[in-house]
C-alpha positions in Angstrom: 12.6 -22.4 9.9 10.3 -21.9 12.9 9.7 -18.4 14.3 7.8 -19.8 17.3 8.0 -23.3 18.8 6.0 -24.4 21.8 7.0 -27.9 23.1 4.9 -29.9 25.6 3.8 -26.7 27.4 1.8 -27.2 30.6 0.5 -24.1 32.4 -1.5 -23.5 35.5 -3.1 -20.5 37.2 -4.4 -20.5 40.8 -3.5 -24.1 41.1 -5.6 -25.1 38.1 -4.0 -26.5 35.0 -5.1 -24.8 31.9 -2.7 -25.9 29.2 -1.7 -29.6 29.0 1.3 -30.7 27.0 0.5 -28.1 24.4 2.5 -28.1 21.1 2.5 -25.6 18.3 5.0 -24.5 15.6 4.6 -21.3 13.5 7.0 -20.6 10.6 8.2 -17.1 9.6 5.5 -15.5 7.5 2.6 -17.6 8.7 -0.6 -16.4 10.3 -2.5 -18.9 12.5 -6.0 -18.8 13.9 -7.2 -20.3 17.1 -10.8 -21.5 17.6 -12.4 -23.0 20.7 -15.0 -22.5 23.4 -14.5 -20.2 26.4 -12.2 -21.6 29.1 -10.2 -23.9 26.8 -6.9 -22.0 27.2 -6.7 -19.8 24.1 -6.2 -16.5 26.0 -3.9 -18.3 28.5 -1.7 -19.4 25.6 -1.3 -15.9 24.3 -0.7 -14.4 27.8 2.0 -17.1 28.5 3.7 -16.4 25.2 3.7 -12.6 26.1 5.2 -13.4 29.5 2.4 -12.2 31.8 3.8 -13.3 35.2 0.7 -14.7 37.0 0.8 -17.9 35.0 2.9 -20.8 36.2 4.8 -22.9 33.6 4.7 -26.5 35.0 6.6 -28.0 32.1 7.7 -27.6 28.5 9.2 -24.6 26.8 8.6 -21.7 24.4 11.3 -21.0 21.8 11.2 -17.8 19.8 13.8 -17.0 17.0 15.7 -20.1 18.3 16.0 -18.7 21.8 14.3 -20.2 24.9 12.0 -17.5 26.3 10.0 -19.6 28.7 11.2 -17.7 31.7 11.9 -14.3 30.2 10.2 -11.1 31.4 7.5 -9.4 29.3 9.8 -6.5 28.3 12.5 -8.9 27.2 10.0 -10.7 25.0 8.7 -7.4 23.6 12.3 -6.3 22.7 12.7 -9.6 20.9 9.7 -8.8 18.7 6.6 -10.1 20.4 3.5 -7.9 20.4 0.0 -8.4 21.7 -3.5 -6.8 21.4 -5.5 -7.6 24.4 -9.2 -8.4 24.5 -9.8 -6.0 27.4 -6.9 -3.6 27.7 -6.9 -1.0 30.5 -7.5 2.7 30.1 -4.5 4.9 31.0 -5.4 8.2 32.6 -3.0 11.1 31.7 -1.3 9.4 28.8 -2.3 10.6 25.3 -2.4 8.1 22.5 0.0 10.0 20.3 2.5 10.1 23.2 2.2 6.4 23.7 3.0 5.8 20.1 6.2 7.8 20.5 7.1 5.8 23.7 6.6 2.6 21.8 8.6 3.7 18.8 10.3 7.2 18.8 10.8 7.0 15.1 7.1 6.2 14.3 5.0 8.7 12.3 2.2 8.9 14.8 -0.3 10.7 12.6 0.3 8.4 9.7 -0.5 5.4 11.9 -3.6 7.1 13.3 -4.8 8.0 9.8 -4.4 4.4 8.7 -6.8 3.4 11.5 -9.1 6.4 10.9 -8.2 7.5 14.4 -6.7 11.0 14.1 -9.5 12.4 16.3 -8.2 10.3 19.2 -4.6 11.5 19.1 -4.9 13.7 22.2 -7.3 11.4 24.1 -6.1 9.4 27.1 -5.4 5.8 26.0 -8.6 3.8 25.9 -10.4 6.2 28.3 -14.0 6.4 27.4 -13.5 4.4 24.2 -16.2 2.2 22.7 -15.4 -1.5 22.1 -14.5 -0.8 18.5 -12.4 2.2 19.4 -10.5 0.1 22.0 -9.7 -2.5 19.3 -8.5 0.2 16.9 -6.3 1.7 19.7 -4.7 -1.6 20.2 -4.0 -1.9 16.5 -2.5 1.6 16.5 0.0 0.5 19.2 0.9 -2.7 17.3 1.5 -0.7 14.1 3.8 1.5 16.0 5.7 -1.4 17.5 5.9 -3.5 14.3 6.5 -6.8 16.1 7.9 -9.8 14.3 5.2 -11.9 16.0 1.8 -10.4 16.7 -0.9 -11.9 18.9 -4.6 -10.7 18.9 -7.2 -11.8 21.3 -10.6 -11.7 19.7 -10.0 -8.6 17.5 -13.5 -9.0 16.1 -15.4 -9.3 19.4 -18.0 -6.5 19.9 -16.8 -4.7 16.7 -19.0 -3.4 13.9 -18.3 -4.3 10.3 -16.6 -1.0 9.5 -14.1 -1.5 12.3 -13.6 -5.1 11.5 -12.5 -4.1 8.0 -10.0 -1.6 9.3 -8.7 -4.2 11.9 -8.4 -6.9 9.2 -6.4 -4.6 6.9 -4.1 -3.7 9.8 -3.5 -7.4 10.6 -2.6 -8.0 6.9 -0.1 -5.1 7.1 1.4 -6.4 10.3 1.8 -9.9 8.9 3.0 -8.7 5.5 0.2 -10.2 3.5 0.9 -7.5 0.8 4.2 -9.2 0.1 5.0 -12.4 -1.7 5.0 -15.5 0.7 8.7 -16.0 0.2 9.4 -12.5 1.4 7.3 -12.5 4.5 9.2 -12.6 7.8 6.5 -11.6 10.3 4.0 -14.0 11.8 0.9 -14.0 14.0 -1.8 -15.8 15.8 -5.4 -14.6 16.2 -8.1 -15.9 18.5 -11.6 -15.7 17.1 -14.9 -17.2 18.2 -17.1 -16.6 15.2 -14.5 -16.2 12.4 -15.8 -12.8 11.2 -12.3 -11.4 11.0 -11.4 -14.0 8.4 -13.5 -12.1 5.9 -11.0 -9.3 6.1 -7.6 -10.9 6.7 -5.6 -13.7 5.3 -4.8 -16.7 7.5 -2.6 -19.7 6.6 -3.7 -22.3 9.2 -6.3 -22.8 11.9 -6.4 -24.9 15.1 -9.2 -25.9 17.4 -8.5 -26.0 21.1 -10.4 -28.1 23.6 -9.3 -28.9 27.2 -6.0 -27.0 26.9 -4.8 -28.8 23.8 -5.1 -28.7 20.0 -7.5 -31.3 18.7 -7.8 -30.3 15.0 -5.7 -28.3 12.6 -6.1 -27.4 8.9 -7.3 -24.9 6.4 -9.0 -21.9 8.2 -12.0 -21.8 5.9 -12.6 -25.6 6.1 -12.2 -25.6 9.9 -14.7 -22.8 10.3 -17.2 -24.7 8.1 -16.7 -27.8 10.2 -17.3 -25.8 13.4 -20.5 -24.3 12.1 -21.7 -27.7 10.9 -20.8 -29.9 13.9 -19.7 -27.6 16.7 -16.3 -27.8 18.4 -16.8 -31.3 19.6 -17.2 -32.4 16.0 -13.6 -31.4 15.4 -12.3 -34.0 17.8 -10.6 -36.8 15.9 -10.6 -35.1 12.5 -7.6 -35.6 10.2 -4.8 -33.3 11.3 -1.4 -32.3 10.0 1.5 -31.7 12.3 1.1 -28.6 14.4 
């Protein structure tokens, strides 16, 4: 039933605990949204799921497709079907974007993917080198569209992006999470971090969570959660009625 299960996960970096007994379950076909102030552990959560090695898992486990991946390497997780768009990805000198697409997926139609993101002009550019904020976000989406992961993670895809780019990114997220298919036919899932919720105008999400102090304090309908945040701030979400996460 669950594509991703996180059970009592505690994580630290540099000797400081960031996630504390964190729990989350995401079913196949579901897209979840994470809200919360800076420093509450949202990006840490995604990085730990992706397998970035500088984080220390102090307790708990991560289960993906029924397999414990808590101590797997990044490449093993990617092969299982986990993909991530980073908030501030590096530029890669000497590697053209269209060549990276082929490295990610030799069978991918690079130009078709680039056209979908209105990015054909960047095919021969070095990956992310000299790109604007919105162009970097589109570059990340191009890479995910090539990978076609079963579980996609996006760290603030709407940060520093104009409305035209947000629309393209939202449409790409809907493609990656199969929102064009009937709910019963969807097998791919995702989790998106957003501060202001702008991306929700252009993509479909099933569930939202508010994180504070390294844990989830509120869960529910994405639109209703966003209204609550705008009305009362994040602290106003503490103690609200929640469903199992």
